[in-house]
KESELO-209263 format. One line per field, with one value per atom (N, C-alpha, C): z, x, y; atom name; residue in one letter. Coordinates in nm, 3 decimals, always signed. Atoms other than C-alpha are relative to their C-alpha. Last residue first. Layout:
z: [Z, ...]
x: [X, ...]
y: [Y, ...]
atomo: [CA, ...]
residuo: [A, ...]
//
This chain:
z: [-0.093, -13.050, -0.070, +0.067, -13.267, +0.099, -0.037, -13.109, -0.078, -0.076, -13.209, +0.044, -0.059, -13.488, +0.082, -0.099, -13.587, +0.070, -0.104, -13.763, +0.113, -0.079, -13.956, +0.114, -0.079, -14.071, +0.086, +0.078, -14.185, +0.093, +0.000, -13.955, -0.079, -0.128, -14.031, -0.013, -0.040, -14.355, +0.133, -0.137, -14.486, +0.050, -0.045, -14.847, +0.135, -0.140, -15.021, +0.046, -0.027, -15.348, +0.150, -0.108, -15.386, +0.007, -0.053, -15.677, +0.103, -0.134, -15.885, +0.045, -0.010, -16.179, +0.145, +0.018, -16.223, +0.008, -0.086, -16.127, -0.028, +0.069, -16.424, +0.076, +0.143, -16.315, -0.064, +0.014, -15.937, -0.146, -0.064, -15.925, -0.023, +0.091, -16.174, +0.055, +0.119, -15.967, -0.095, -0.040, -15.642, -0.123, -0.068, -15.806, +0.032, +0.084, -15.885, +0.079, +0.140, -15.751, -0.099, +0.100, -15.389, -0.141, +0.082, -15.162, -0.114, +0.140, -14.882, -0.068, +0.040, -14.510, -0.143, +0.075, -14.421, -0.022, +0.029, -14.202, -0.083, +0.133, -14.026, -0.021, +0.015, -13.717, -0.143, -0.069, -13.658, -0.033, -0.084, -13.914, +0.061, -0.118, -14.052, +0.094, -0.049, -14.396, +0.120, +0.067, -14.430, +0.064, -0.094, -14.350, -0.080, +0.052, -14.568, +0.112, -0.101, -14.467, -0.049, -0.027, -14.766, +0.103, -0.095, -14.830, +0.019, -0.140, -15.142, +0.089, -0.081, -15.465, +0.146, +0.035, -15.679, +0.083, +0.124, -15.499, -0.022, -0.028, -15.236, -0.131, +0.129, -15.271, +0.027, +0.026, -14.937, -0.135, -0.046, -14.849, -0.033, +0.032, -15.069, +0.042, -0.020, -14.934, -0.028, +0.008, -15.010, +0.023, -0.133, -14.887, +0.001, -0.091, -15.209, +0.139, -0.035, -15.430, +0.102, +0.073, -15.567, +0.029, -0.044, -15.306, -0.065, -0.146, -15.338, +0.055, -0.037, -15.713, +0.151, +0.005, -15.747, +0.040, +0.132, -15.643, +0.010, -0.011, -15.328, -0.134, +0.021, -15.362, +0.003, +0.135, -15.220, -0.004, +0.062, -14.897, -0.138, +0.062, -14.765, -0.072, -0.110, -14.525, -0.050, -0.058, -14.828, +0.109, +0.097, -15.002, +0.055, +0.003, -14.697, -0.098, -0.121, -14.639, -0.015, +0.025, -14.993, +0.114, +0.089, -14.961, -0.024, -0.081, -14.662, -0.086, -0.044, -14.885, +0.074, +0.099, -14.890, +0.050, -0.050, -14.692, -0.117, +0.093, -14.755, +0.054, -0.015, -14.493, -0.104, +0.099, -14.545, -0.001, +0.131, -14.370, -0.111, +0.052, -14.070, -0.141, +0.138, -14.015, -0.068, +0.067, -13.694, -0.148, +0.049, -13.590, -0.073, +0.125, -13.575, -0.054, +0.030, -13.320, -0.128, -0.123, -13.151, -0.019, -0.097, -13.438, +0.128, +0.050, -13.692, +0.100, -0.023, -13.484, -0.044, -0.145, -13.473, +0.036, -0.041, -13.846, +0.151, -0.028, -13.908, +0.042, -0.141, -14.060, +0.013, -0.023, -14.416, +0.148, -0.123, -14.490, +0.018, -0.121, -14.851, +0.120, +0.010, -15.106, +0.128, -0.058, -15.092, -0.007, +0.071, -15.131, +0.062, +0.107, -14.953, -0.088, +0.124, -14.618, -0.101, +0.095, -14.292, -0.129, +0.140, -13.981, -0.087, +0.010, -13.614, -0.144, +0.138, -13.555, -0.024, +0.068, -13.172, -0.144, +0.054, -13.007, -0.078, -0.116, -12.813, -0.044, -0.122, -13.148, +0.118, -0.127, -13.480, +0.116, -0.100, -13.830, +0.135, -0.107, -14.064, +0.093, -0.130, -14.392, +0.098, -0.102, -14.708, +0.122, -0.012, -15.012, +0.098, +0.090, -15.078, +0.012, +0.140, -14.776, -0.080, +0.029, -14.456, -0.147, +0.145, -14.305, -0.026, +0.026, -13.949, -0.150, +0.131, -13.884, -0.016, +0.066, -13.516, -0.137, +0.113, -13.341, -0.068, +0.115, -12.998, -0.108, +0.026, -12.762, -0.125, -0.081, -12.650, -0.025, +0.045, -12.931, +0.076, -0.096, -12.856, -0.042, +0.023, -13.177, +0.097, +0.089, -13.099, -0.022, -0.073, -12.796, -0.083, -0.110, -12.958, +0.087, +0.044, -13.275, +0.112, -0.072, -13.119, -0.026, -0.142, -13.208, +0.082, -0.068, -13.541, +0.151, -0.096, -13.656, +0.089, -0.127, -13.816, +0.105, -0.084, -14.089, +0.137, -0.089, -14.219, +0.095, +0.053, -14.520, +0.080, +0.133, -14.425, -0.058, -0.022, -14.058, -0.134, -0.053, -14.159, +0.024, +0.109, -14.376, +0.045, +0.090, -14.095, -0.116, -0.069, -13.846, -0.092, +0.005, -14.096, +0.065, +0.139, -14.144, -0.015, +0.022, -13.767, -0.141, -0.072, -13.728, -0.020, +0.085, -13.993, +0.061, +0.118, -13.795, -0.098, -0.032, -13.471, -0.120, -0.051, -13.619, +0.022, +0.092, -13.660, +0.066, -0.062, -13.476, -0.100, -0.037, -13.696, +0.059, -0.074, -13.753, +0.037, -0.093, -14.011, +0.070, +0.021, -14.239, +0.097, -0.049, -14.126, -0.011, +0.075, -14.344, +0.043, +0.142, -14.248, -0.071, +0.018, -13.868, -0.146, -0.038, -13.845, -0.027, -0.132, -14.047, +0.037, -0.074, -14.338, +0.133, -0.046, -14.566, +0.080, -0.005, -14.618, +0.053, -0.124, -14.521, +0.009, -0.029, -14.845, +0.115, -0.133, -14.955, +0.022, +0.010, -15.331, +0.137, -0.129, -15.355, -0.015, -0.030, -15.706, +0.131, -0.128, -15.700, +0.045, -0.101, -15.969, +0.137, -0.058, -16.173, +0.113, -0.111, -16.226, +0.069, -0.123, -16.426, +0.116]
x: [+0.096, +19.265, -0.088, +0.129, +19.568, -0.092, +0.080, +19.883, -0.130, -0.083, +20.170, -0.075, +0.089, +19.960, +0.082, +0.083, +20.134, -0.097, -0.088, +20.408, -0.082, -0.040, +20.138, +0.092, +0.111, +19.978, +0.035, +0.119, +20.304, -0.106, +0.108, +20.543, -0.123, +0.019, +20.857, -0.110, -0.103, +20.810, -0.034, +0.034, +20.630, +0.112, +0.126, +20.615, -0.046, +0.017, +20.880, -0.137, +0.136, +20.948, -0.011, +0.076, +21.326, -0.139, -0.075, +21.563, -0.081, +0.048, +21.343, +0.073, +0.120, +21.546, -0.037, +0.128, +21.901, -0.116, +0.012, +22.261, -0.126, +0.084, +22.280, -0.010, -0.030, +22.574, -0.078, -0.135, +22.564, +0.036, -0.001, +22.187, +0.134, +0.070, +22.208, -0.003, -0.083, +22.474, -0.064, -0.115, +22.276, +0.085, -0.109, +21.967, +0.111, -0.120, +21.671, +0.109, +0.045, +21.313, +0.115, -0.105, +21.385, -0.059, -0.013, +21.082, +0.097, +0.040, +21.075, +0.017, -0.005, +21.092, -0.053, +0.108, +21.168, +0.028, +0.108, +21.359, -0.110, +0.059, +21.598, -0.114, +0.114, +21.768, -0.052, -0.016, +22.115, -0.110, +0.118, +22.123, +0.014, -0.001, +22.455, -0.118, -0.133, +22.392, -0.011, -0.063, +22.031, +0.135, -0.049, +21.869, +0.059, -0.076, +21.655, +0.035, +0.010, +21.544, +0.088, -0.124, +21.494, -0.030, +0.011, +21.233, +0.136, -0.033, +21.300, -0.027, +0.120, +21.112, +0.028, +0.117, +21.432, -0.119, +0.073, +21.709, -0.118, +0.135, +21.934, -0.073, +0.064, +22.311, -0.137, +0.052, +22.425, -0.070, -0.091, +22.654, -0.047, +0.076, +22.467, +0.085, -0.069, +22.588, -0.095, +0.086, +22.504, +0.082, +0.050, +22.722, -0.093, -0.112, +22.928, -0.047, -0.081, +22.621, +0.106, -0.127, +22.501, +0.090, -0.083, +22.228, +0.139, -0.014, +22.055, +0.090, -0.109, +22.125, +0.021, -0.135, +21.912, +0.110, -0.063, +21.585, +0.144, -0.140, +21.391, +0.069, -0.089, +21.015, +0.143, -0.052, +20.836, +0.085, +0.061, +20.633, +0.053, +0.123, +20.702, -0.071, +0.095, +20.959, -0.129, +0.040, +21.138, -0.105, +0.088, +21.142, -0.054, +0.128, +21.277, -0.098, +0.082, +21.544, -0.137, +0.121, +21.682, -0.101, +0.093, +21.933, -0.130, +0.091, +22.096, -0.104, -0.059, +22.252, -0.107, +0.005, +22.097, +0.079, -0.007, +22.185, -0.003, -0.073, +22.085, -0.006, +0.000, +21.979, +0.088, +0.098, +21.873, -0.005, -0.039, +22.173, -0.099, -0.120, +22.113, +0.038, +0.028, +21.755, +0.122, +0.077, +21.802, -0.023, -0.093, +22.077, -0.072, -0.069, +21.827, +0.093, -0.094, +21.597, +0.079, -0.020, +21.391, +0.107, -0.070, +21.426, +0.033, -0.136, +21.338, +0.081, -0.071, +21.032, +0.146, -0.017, +20.912, +0.078, -0.117, +20.980, +0.024, +0.038, +20.736, +0.126, +0.010, +20.892, -0.053, -0.080, +20.807, -0.014, +0.037, +20.681, +0.098, -0.082, +20.729, -0.057, -0.141, +20.450, +0.076, -0.076, +20.123, +0.149, +0.039, +19.906, +0.076, +0.091, +20.096, -0.024, -0.017, +20.249, -0.102, +0.108, +20.300, +0.036, -0.036, +20.503, -0.120, -0.143, +20.501, +0.048, -0.025, +20.161, +0.151, -0.104, +20.134, +0.020, +0.058, +19.807, +0.100, +0.022, +19.999, -0.044, -0.022, +20.107, -0.008, +0.012, +19.977, +0.021, -0.019, +20.074, +0.010, -0.094, +19.929, +0.006, +0.034, +19.763, +0.113, -0.106, +19.760, -0.051, -0.052, +19.542, +0.116, -0.116, +19.496, +0.068, +0.023, +19.262, +0.129, +0.014, +19.345, -0.032, +0.014, +19.320, -0.033, +0.095, +19.450, -0.003, -0.018, +19.612, -0.109, +0.122, +19.637, +0.038, -0.027, +19.907, -0.133, +0.089, +19.825, +0.039, +0.087, +20.120, -0.084, +0.123, +20.258, -0.098, +0.081, +20.514, -0.133, +0.000, +20.645, -0.096, +0.123, +20.680, -0.002, +0.084, +20.938, -0.137, +0.036, +21.095, -0.097, +0.087, +21.093, -0.043, +0.138, +21.222, -0.093, +0.095, +21.529, -0.146, -0.033, +21.786, -0.095, +0.033, +21.612, +0.028, +0.110, +21.617, -0.024, -0.054, +21.961, -0.109, -0.061, +21.810, +0.049, -0.090, +21.580, +0.068, -0.026, +21.385, +0.105, -0.061, +21.406, +0.039, -0.139, +21.342, +0.073, -0.072, +21.030, +0.147, -0.020, +20.904, +0.084, -0.101, +20.956, +0.031, -0.131, +20.768, +0.111, -0.039, +20.481, +0.137, -0.037, +20.463, +0.048, -0.131, +20.467, +0.050, -0.101, +20.183, +0.140, -0.022, +19.980, +0.108, -0.072, +20.021, +0.031, -0.143, +19.931, +0.080, -0.022, +19.602, +0.149, -0.066, +19.595, +0.012, -0.111, +19.346, +0.053, +0.027, +19.135, +0.124, -0.113, +19.102, -0.036, +0.028, +18.880, +0.128, +0.134, +18.843, -0.034, +0.004, +19.138, -0.143, -0.088, +19.183, -0.007, +0.034, +18.898, +0.078, +0.146, +18.898, -0.037, +0.058, +19.266, -0.151, +0.060, +19.387, -0.073, +0.052, +19.629, -0.061, +0.134, +19.675, -0.070, +0.001, +20.051, -0.134, +0.062, +20.042, -0.009, +0.125, +20.110, -0.077, +0.011, +20.370, -0.137, +0.046, +20.384, -0.028, +0.000, +20.421, -0.060, +0.129, +20.503, +0.008, +0.047, +20.815, -0.132, -0.104, +21.000, -0.046, -0.003, +20.684, +0.102, +0.096, +20.647, +0.002, -0.060, +20.972, -0.098]
y: [+0.062, -3.311, -0.102, +0.021, -3.238, -0.069, +0.118, -3.096, -0.001, +0.092, -2.864, -0.126, +0.101, -2.708, -0.101, -0.068, -2.383, -0.097, -0.052, -2.581, +0.062, +0.117, -2.770, +0.044, +0.052, -2.443, -0.119, +0.040, -2.283, -0.061, -0.099, -2.092, -0.039, -0.070, -2.288, +0.104, -0.095, -2.483, +0.066, -0.040, -2.793, +0.091, +0.059, -2.918, +0.055, -0.038, -2.706, -0.049, -0.047, -2.890, +0.026, +0.062, -2.916, +0.063, +0.114, -2.850, -0.078, +0.037, -2.621, -0.127, +0.083, -2.491, -0.030, -0.070, -2.364, -0.098, -0.119, -2.449, +0.081, -0.100, -2.692, +0.131, -0.015, -2.913, +0.115, -0.057, -2.872, +0.026, -0.133, -2.923, +0.068, -0.091, -3.212, +0.142, -0.024, -3.390, +0.100, -0.082, -3.350, +0.037, +0.067, -3.495, +0.100, +0.010, -3.272, -0.071, -0.006, -3.278, -0.005, -0.018, -3.379, -0.006, +0.121, -3.342, +0.030, -0.002, -3.089, -0.135, +0.140, -3.031, -0.001, +0.065, -2.673, -0.147, -0.096, -2.429, -0.063, +0.018, -2.669, +0.099, +0.091, -2.532, -0.006, +0.127, -2.390, -0.100, +0.026, -2.113, -0.139, -0.084, -1.986, -0.019, -0.034, -2.129, +0.093, -0.114, -2.239, +0.027, -0.099, -2.575, +0.116, -0.113, -2.799, +0.098, -0.104, -3.149, +0.115, -0.073, -3.375, +0.109, -0.110, -3.646, +0.067, +0.032, -3.852, +0.121, +0.025, -3.770, -0.038, -0.081, -3.788, -0.050, +0.027, -3.977, +0.095, +0.049, -3.817, -0.025, +0.021, -3.781, -0.062, +0.135, -3.646, -0.003, +0.106, -3.353, -0.142, +0.121, -3.105, -0.120, +0.127, -2.771, -0.115, +0.118, -2.408, -0.127, +0.034, -2.123, -0.121, +0.024, -2.100, -0.045, -0.118, -2.130, -0.040, +0.004, -2.466, +0.120, +0.112, -2.514, +0.003, -0.007, -2.177, -0.108, -0.091, -2.181, +0.014, +0.056, -2.499, +0.099, +0.002, -2.335, -0.051, -0.038, -2.415, -0.024, +0.113, -2.408, +0.049, +0.025, -2.108, -0.126, +0.118, -2.125, -0.034, -0.046, -1.775, -0.114, -0.026, -1.918, +0.063, +0.130, -2.066, +0.021, +0.065, -1.727, -0.132, -0.073, -1.541, -0.063, +0.010, -1.808, +0.068, +0.080, -1.844, +0.007, -0.071, -1.559, -0.073, -0.081, -1.732, +0.073, -0.126, -1.997, +0.081, -0.107, -2.340, +0.120, -0.138, -2.652, +0.100, -0.086, -3.015, +0.142, -0.146, -3.272, +0.068, -0.047, -3.634, +0.153, +0.055, -3.793, +0.037, -0.067, -3.562, -0.047, -0.041, -3.686, +0.064, +0.106, -3.887, +0.031, +0.102, -3.644, -0.114, -0.037, -3.356, -0.109, +0.110, -3.526, +0.028, +0.078, -3.249, -0.109, -0.084, -3.000, -0.077, -0.022, -3.270, +0.082, +0.126, -3.368, +0.012, +0.010, -3.005, -0.127, -0.079, -2.982, -0.006, -0.139, -3.268, +0.075, -0.039, -3.578, +0.143, -0.120, -3.688, +0.037, -0.072, -4.040, +0.115, +0.019, -4.150, +0.076, -0.037, -4.159, -0.026, +0.112, -4.351, +0.026, +0.123, -4.038, -0.117, -0.039, -3.760, -0.121, +0.076, -3.858, +0.052, -0.014, -3.676, -0.073, +0.023, -3.747, +0.030, +0.026, -3.645, -0.016, +0.044, -3.483, -0.013, -0.077, -3.475, -0.051, -0.124, -3.588, +0.085, -0.089, -3.856, +0.139, +0.078, -4.003, +0.096, -0.072, -3.865, -0.098, +0.103, -3.978, +0.070, -0.030, -3.717, -0.120, +0.055, -3.803, +0.030, +0.001, -3.598, -0.074, +0.136, -3.667, -0.011, +0.015, -3.290, -0.137, -0.035, -3.261, -0.019, -0.142, -3.443, +0.021, -0.020, -3.790, +0.147, -0.108, -3.807, +0.023, -0.062, -4.143, +0.105, -0.045, -4.230, +0.058, -0.089, -4.431, +0.031, +0.011, -4.571, +0.101, -0.115, -4.584, -0.022, +0.011, -4.921, +0.115, +0.114, -4.943, -0.010, +0.111, -4.594, -0.111, +0.076, -4.389, -0.119, -0.081, -4.118, -0.066, -0.121, -4.290, +0.086, +0.043, -4.633, +0.117, +0.025, -4.467, -0.046, -0.087, -4.307, -0.037, -0.003, -4.576, +0.086, +0.125, -4.642, +0.004, -0.023, -4.280, -0.122, -0.051, -4.319, +0.022, +0.106, -4.542, +0.049, -0.073, -4.261, -0.099, -0.134, -4.392, +0.075, +0.017, -4.762, +0.137, +0.043, -4.677, -0.015, -0.117, -4.480, -0.035, -0.096, -4.764, +0.119, +0.058, -5.018, +0.095, -0.008, -4.797, -0.051, -0.141, -4.762, +0.019, -0.031, -5.138, +0.144, +0.062, -5.196, +0.030, -0.078, -4.945, -0.055, -0.117, -5.128, +0.089, +0.050, -5.452, +0.114, +0.017, -5.269, -0.050, +0.136, -5.149, -0.018, +0.093, -4.771, -0.136, +0.072, -4.552, -0.103, +0.139, -4.328, -0.064, +0.057, -3.956, -0.142, +0.109, -3.788, -0.044, +0.054, -3.486, -0.113, +0.139, -3.274, -0.052, +0.089, -2.962, -0.147, +0.012, -2.729, -0.110, +0.003, -2.750, -0.028, +0.129, -2.850, -0.008, -0.022, -2.549, -0.129, +0.115, -2.568, +0.045, -0.043, -2.268, -0.110, -0.146, -2.305, +0.052, -0.047, -2.674, +0.152, +0.072, -2.859, +0.065, +0.057, -2.606, -0.064, +0.137, -2.558, -0.062, +0.069, -2.182, -0.140, +0.063, -2.060, -0.080, -0.053, -1.844, -0.064, +0.010, -2.039, +0.049, +0.134, -2.092, -0.010, +0.004, -1.718, -0.136, -0.050, -1.717, -0.004]
atomo: [N, CA, C, N, CA, C, N, CA, C, N, CA, C, N, CA, C, N, CA, C, N, CA, C, N, CA, C, N, CA, C, N, CA, C, N, CA, C, N, CA, C, N, CA, C, N, CA, C, N, CA, C, N, CA, C, N, CA, C, N, CA, C, N, CA, C, N, CA, C, N, CA, C, N, CA, C, N, CA, C, N, CA, C, N, CA, C, N, CA, C, N, CA, C, N, CA, C, N, CA, C, N, CA, C, N, CA, C, N, CA, C, N, CA, C, N, CA, C, N, CA, C, N, CA, C, N, CA, C, N, CA, C, N, CA, C, N, CA, C, N, CA, C, N, CA, C, N, CA, C, N, CA, C, N, CA, C, N, CA, C, N, CA, C, N, CA, C, N, CA, C, N, CA, C, N, CA, C, N, CA, C, N, CA, C, N, CA, C, N, CA, C, N, CA, C, N, CA, C, N, CA, C, N, CA, C, N, CA, C, N, CA, C, N, CA, C, N, CA, C, N, CA, C, N, CA, C, N, CA, C, N, CA, C, N, CA, C, N, CA, C, N, CA, C, N, CA, C, N, CA, C, N, CA, C, N, CA, C, N, CA, C, N, CA, C, N, CA, C, N, CA, C, N, CA, C, N, CA, C, N, CA, C, N, CA, C, N, CA, C, N, CA, C, N, CA, C, N, CA, C, N, CA, C, N, CA, C, N, CA, C, N, CA, C, N, CA, C, N, CA, C, N, CA, C, N, CA, C, N, CA, C, N, CA, C, N, CA, C, N, CA, C, N, CA, C, N, CA, C, N, CA, C, N, CA, C, N, CA, C, N, CA, C, N, CA, C, N, CA, C, N, CA, C, N, CA, C, N, CA, C, N, CA, C, N, CA, C, N, CA, C, N, CA, C, N, CA, C, N, CA, C, N, CA, C, N, CA, C, N, CA, C, N, CA, C, N, CA, C, N, CA, C, N, CA, C, N, CA, C, N, CA, C, N, CA, C, N, CA, C, N, CA, C, N, CA, C, N, CA, C, N, CA, C, N, CA, C, N, CA, C, N, CA, C, N, CA, C, N, CA, C, N, CA, C, N, CA, C, N, CA, C, N, CA, C, N, CA, C, N, CA, C, N, CA, C, N, CA, C, N, CA, C, N, CA, C, N, CA, C, N, CA, C, N, CA, C, N, CA, C, N, CA, C, N, CA, C, N, CA, C, N, CA, C, N, CA, C, N, CA, C, N, CA, C, N, CA, C, N, CA, C, N, CA, C, N, CA, C, N, CA, C, N, CA, C, N, CA, C, N, CA, C, N, CA, C, N, CA, C, N, CA, C, N, CA, C, N, CA, C, N, CA, C, N, CA, C, N, CA, C, N, CA, C, N, CA, C, N, CA, C, N, CA, C, N, CA, C, N, CA, C, N, CA, C, N, CA, C, N, CA, C, N, CA, C, N, CA, C, N, CA, C, N, CA, C, N, CA, C, N, CA, C, N, CA, C, N, CA, C, N, CA, C, N, CA, C, N, CA, C, N, CA, C]
residuo: [D, D, D, I, I, I, T, T, T, P, P, P, L, L, L, Q, Q, Q, W, W, W, L, L, L, G, G, G, D, D, D, G, G, G, L, L, L, F, F, F, H, H, H, L, L, L, N, N, N, D, D, D, V, V, V, A, A, A, I, I, I, G, G, G, K, K, K, K, K, K, T, T, T, Q, Q, Q, L, L, L, I, I, I, L, L, L, D, D, D, K, K, K, T, T, T, M, M, M, K, K, K, V, V, V, Q, Q, Q, G, G, G, V, V, V, C, C, C, M, M, M, A, A, A, R, R, R, E, E, E, K, K, K, G, G, G, A, A, A, A, A, A, T, T, T, V, V, V, I, I, I, V, V, V, P, P, P, A, A, A, D, D, D, I, I, I, P, P, P, L, L, L, D, D, D, Y, Y, Y, P, P, P, L, L, L, A, A, A, G, G, G, D, D, D, E, E, E, S, S, S, S, S, S, F, F, F, G, G, G, P, P, P, A, A, A, M, M, M, I, I, I, N, N, N, A, A, A, G, G, G, G, G, G, L, L, L, V, V, V, F, F, F, K, K, K, V, V, V, A, A, A, G, G, G, V, V, V, D, D, D, T, T, T, R, R, R, W, W, W, T, T, T, S, S, S, A, A, A, A, A, A, F, F, F, A, A, A, T, T, T, P, P, P, Y, Y, Y, K, K, K, H, H, H, V, V, V, L, L, L, R, R, R, L, L, L, S, S, S, P, P, P, F, F, F, W, W, W, P, P, P, G, G, G, D, D, D, R, R, R, R, R, R, Q, Q, Q, F, F, F, F, F, F, L, L, L, P, P, P, E, E, E, K, K, K, N, N, N, V, V, V, V, V, V, L, L, L, L, L, L, Q, Q, Q, I, I, I, H, H, H, E, E, E, T, T, T, C, C, C, K, K, K, A, A, A, L, L, L, V, V, V, M, M, M, Q, Q, Q, E, E, E, K, K, K, K, K, K, P, P, P, L, L, L, I, I, I, E, E, E, D, D, D, L, L, L, D, D, D, E, E, E, E, E, E, I, I, I, A, A, A, P, P, P, F, F, F, Q, Q, Q, E, E, E, I, I, I, I, I, I, S, S, S, A, A, A, R, R, R, I, I, I, G, G, G, R, R, R, G, G, G, V, V, V, S, S, S, S, S, S, K, K, K, I, I, I, Q, Q, Q, S, S, S, Q, Q, Q, S, S, S, S, S, S, I, I, I, S, S, S, E, E, E, E, E, E, P, P, P, S, S, S, F, F, F, R, R, R, K, K, K, F, F, F, L, L, L, S, S, S, M, M, M, A, A, A, E, E, E, R, R, R, T, T, T, R, R, R, T, T, T, A, A, A]
//
C-alpha cells in the first residue's frame, strides 16, 4: 500500500542551482529532429509550433540530474525528456496551448487532486470513477496531461503506466506516473538564466 502514495515526480525537489548541470545551444539539425518528434507525439501542436518553437530562435538543452533534459527557448523551459524517452510539455505550455495537447488528456475525479499536487502517482480508481474520463487510448509510456473533474486547467503531466482498457477493467494500481505537477520545482521556474 505504501507504493501507491510513493512520490515519483521528477521535479518535486528541483532547483536550478542544484539540478541543472549544463546548458548548450542545439544545432539546427538537432532542433529539426526535436520538432519532428514533438509533432509526432502531439499532432495538434503543429499549427502552433512555429509560435512555440520559432525556427529563428536558439534552442537550448539544459542537462539536469536524474538524466533529465529541458528544452529551453527564450529562457523558458517548454519541454522535458528523461533519457531518450518522449518529450513532455511543461504545464505552463499546456495551460497556454491546451488544444495542442487535448488528444493526450485524461481526467480524474476531484478526490485525486490533493494527492497529485503532493507529487503522488495517479491511481486507476481516479480515472475509472464516475467523474473520471479516458477519452483517448494512449500507449504505455506515452505522455499524458491530467486534469480533474470541475477544474479548467491541467494539474499534472505524467507518463501512462496502464492502458485505458486495463484501467477500466481492473480499477486498481498506478495508472499514470506523475512527472510534473502544479507547484513543483519546474512550475516554480518560469525562466532559466
